[in-house]
C-alpha positions, 0 to 999 in steps of 0.5 A, spaced: 917 501 590 915 504 596 915 512 596 919 516 601 914 520 605 919 523 610 925 527 608 931 524 611 928 516 612 932 514 606 939 518 607 938 517 614 940 524 615 937 530 620 935 533 614 930 538 618 935 541 622 940 541 617 936 545 612 934 550 619 940 551 620 942 553 613 936 557 612 937 561 618 944 563 616 940 565 609 936 570 614 942 572 618 942 580 614 935 580 617 938 582 624 941 588 622 936 590 618 931 589 623 936 593 628 936 599 622 929 599 622 928 600 629 933 606 629 929 609 623 922 608 626 925 612 632 928 617 628 921 618 624 918 619 631 923 623 634 922 628 627 915 628 628 916 631 634 921 636 631 916 638 625 910 639 630 914 643 634 917 647 628 910 648 626 908 651 633 914 656 633 912 658 626 904 659 628 907 663 634 911 668 630 906 668 625 901 671 630 905 676 633 909 678 627 902 682 625 902 689 628 895 689 630 895 684 636 900 689 639 895 694 639 891 693 646 888 699 650 885 699 658 880 704 659 877 706 666 872 710 669 873 713 676 865 713 677 862 707 674 855 708 677 855 714 673 858 712 666 862 706 663 867 706 658 869 701 653 875 702 648 877 698 641 885 698 639 884 704 635 883 709 641 888 713 642 891 714 649 888 719 653 884 722 658 878 726 659 872 729 663 865 727 663 859 730 666 852 727 664 847 732 665 841 728 662 839 721 661 836 719 654 828 718 656 822 715 652 816 719 652 810 717 657 803 718 658 796 716 660 789 716 659 784 719 665 781 714 669 775 710 667 771 705 671 774 698 671 771 694 665 768 700 662 768 700 654 770 707 652 766 706 645 767 706 637 772 710 633 778 710 630 785 712 633 791 715 629 798 714 632 804 718 629 811 718 631 815 725 631 818 730 636 815 735 641 819 741 642 818 747 646 816 742 652 818 741 659 821 735 658 820 731 665 814 736 667 807 735 668 805 742 664 810 745 659 812 751 660 810 753 653 805 750 648 809 744 645 809 743 637 809 737 634 813 735 628 812 729 624 817 723 623 818 720 617 814 714 618 807 715 616 802 715 621 797 708 623 790 708 625 787 703 629 779 702 629 776 701 636 770 697 637 765 699 641 765 692 645 773 693 646 776 694 653 782 698 655 786 691 655 783 689 648 786 696 646 792 696 649 793 689 646 791 691 639 796 698 639 801 693 641 800 689 634 801 695 630 808 695 632 810 701 630 814 704 635 809 705 641 808 700 647 801 700 650 799 697 657 793 697 661 793 699 668 788 699 674 790 704 679 785 700 684 779 703 681 779 705 674 782 702 668 787 707 664 791 706 658 799 707 658 803 709 652 811 710 651 815 710 646 819 704 644 825 708 643 829 713 647 830 720 644 826 726 643 825 724 636 821 718 638 815 722 641 809 720 639 801 724 639 795 720 639 789 724 635 781 722 634 775 725 631 771 720 635 768 723 641 767 717 645 775 716 644 777 723 646 780 720 653 785 717 649 787 722 645 794 725 646 795 732 642 797 738 647 798 742 641 791 742 639 787 739 645 792 741 651 787 740 656 783 733 654 784 726 654 792 725 656 794 732 656 789 733 661 791 737 667 794 733 673 796 727 669 803 727 669 807 727 662 814 725 660 816 727 654 822 723 650 829 726 650 836 726 648 841 724 653 846 731 654 853 730 657 859 734 656 866 731 655 872 736 657 866 741 658 864 740 650 857 739 650 854 732 646 847 729 645 845 722 644 838 719 642 840 713 647 844 713 653 850 710 649 856 715 646 859 712 640 861 717 635 864 723 639 871 719 640 874 714 635 874 707 638 871 709 644 864 707 647 861 711 653 855 708 656 851 713 661 848 710 667 846 716 671 846 724 671 852 727 675 854 733 679 860 737 680 862 733 685 861 726 682 864 728 675 867 722 672 874 722 669 875 717 664 882 715 662 885 710 656 892 707 656 896 703 652 895 695 654 902 691 655 900 685 657 898 682 650 905 684 648 909 681 654 904 674 653 906 674 646 914 674 647 912 669 653 909 665 648 915 665 643 920 664 648 916 658 650 915 655 643 922 656 642 925 652 648 921 646 647 923 646 640 930 647 643 929 641 648 927 636 643 933 638 638 938 637 644 935 630 646 935 628 639 942 630 637 946 629 644 951 623 646 950 621 653 957 619 656 954 616 662 950 611 658 954 611 652 947 612 648 948 617 642 941 621 640 937 618 635 940 624 630 947 625 634 951 627 628 946 628 623 948 634 619 941 636 617 938 636 624 945 639 627 944 644 621 937 646 623 939 647 630 945 651 628 941 656 624 936 657 629 941 659 634 944 664 629 938 667 628 937 668 636 944 672 636 942 676 629 939 683 630 932 688 628 934 694 624 930 700 626 928 698 632 930 702 639 932 695 642 936 691 636 937 685 639 933 680 644 938 681 649 936 688 649 929 686 652 931 681 657 931 675 652 938 671 654 940 666 650 943 660 655 949 655 653 944 650 651 941 653 647 935 655 651 932 662 652 931 665 659 927 672 660 929 677 665 922 680 667 924 687 670 928 688 663 922 685 659 917 690 663 921 696 661 922 695 654 914 693 654 912 700 657 917 704 652 912 706 647 913 700 641 920 699 642 918 691 644 913 691 638 918 693 633 923 689 635 919 683 632 915 686 627 920 691 624 920 689 616 926 691 612 925 687 606 931 683 608 931 676 612 937 678 616 935 684 619 927 683 619 924 683 626 924 676 630 917 674 629 918 675 621 924 672 621 922 665 624 915 666 621 919 666 614 924 660 616 919 656 619 915 657 613 920 655 608 923 649 612 916 646 612 915 647 605 915 642 600 923 642 598 925 645 605 929 642 610 924 639 615 920 636 609 926 633 605 928 630 612 922 627 613 921 624 606 928 622 607 927 617 613 920 615 610 925 613 604 929 609 608 924 605 612 921 603 605 928 601 603 929 597 609 922 594 608 923 592 601 930 589 603 927 585 609 922 582 604 928 580 599 932 576 604 925 573 607 923 571 599 930 569 598 931 564 604 924 561 602 926 559 595 933 557 598 929 552 603 925 550 598 931 548 593 934 545 599 928 541 601 928 538 594 935 536 593 935 532 600 928 529 597 931 527 591 937 525 595 932 521 600 930 517 594 936 515 591 939 513 597 933 508 598 933 505 591 940 504 593 939 501 599 933 496 596 938 494 591 943 493 596 938 488 600 936 485 593 944 483 591 945 481 599 939 476 598 941 473 592 948 472 594 945 468 600 940 464 596 946 462 591 951 460 597 945 456 599 944 452 593 951 450 592 952 448 599 
């Protein structure tokens, strides 16, 4: 007997159509599940924005809850050509006068000239750092015999070969790296050795000695050899000196042209000496610009979050479209808590409410800034800072930055409202996916079962048709035989 290879042939039924329609009915729940999945995906996307914007608001609140970010200072100099000023947040607002009597300088000396290319001769030079006193800084000759006090560093000796030129001696001194800089100089006729201290200040001076007559022209020791070598008459000498200035008439000195330890948080760079007519006035004042920007950043971050929450929870009557979280108690609850916080107070501050400094809550929950009013508050000592940073140990009366930092951290923490809502949405999507898989699997089993049943029906119908055909043939044969 032939095998049925195409379902429906035996029965004469359109089995594929019947099965397809029955399976489609079985899969009907998928349509509703797909719609629900789309809605959940939309909610997950929308709530992702809420999480991100909550984090941004919390970051701003965390930043401005630190009192240190409110302490900024401006500083000015009436004569920046003579002196400039830089300050840190530890500087107090004040003003003072500055007179610059002398700039810090380096010691510089020169040797007598010798014919170009001449080699001074062999011997040993000894260089010692220290301070010259009783000298005439800046003059070509001291008013009294200067005396030298050796510094803490040990003296350094340099061996000079008979073949060394001035340039070679200068290079070898520089290799010592001991605080003296040497330069080979030619004045058009003669070579000279120029020496200068590497650092400014009276204590950065030096002397050069030698027991070798060949090197007497390279010696600088006006205390013991006042008229020979580099201290010869007619050769200019510049002694190292400290900077000298007066702050409000009080004398100050520095080895460099920077005054950094006289007033806490203040650094003054000296650039030129002054006269009574070019005396410098310096002022330090509080800088309110960062504080105002902090408030503006807070309002901006809050408004961004508020707009998103409004869009997600509103109902558009014109389009008859509900937001993704319209009527959702958890999201609407977050929105209401934020607005209640804005209407609370910050105890201990001169200004206790946001409206006191020009930050107004609007009907739609957004914030606006009354700039003139905010400027007045910003220039009213620490009033604006206290409104945001006062810590009363009470979440309901703390400064607004502390309130929002604590709230944002709490709702985003494990077990917090934001985290729980995000987890619930992900769980809903997973449940929906599982339900769709279940419906699909059941429909597949249902289709398999149906096709098996219709295949069995086809086989049985084919058998019956074959039997019917056989009986008909036998009847026909029998009728012919009896005719």
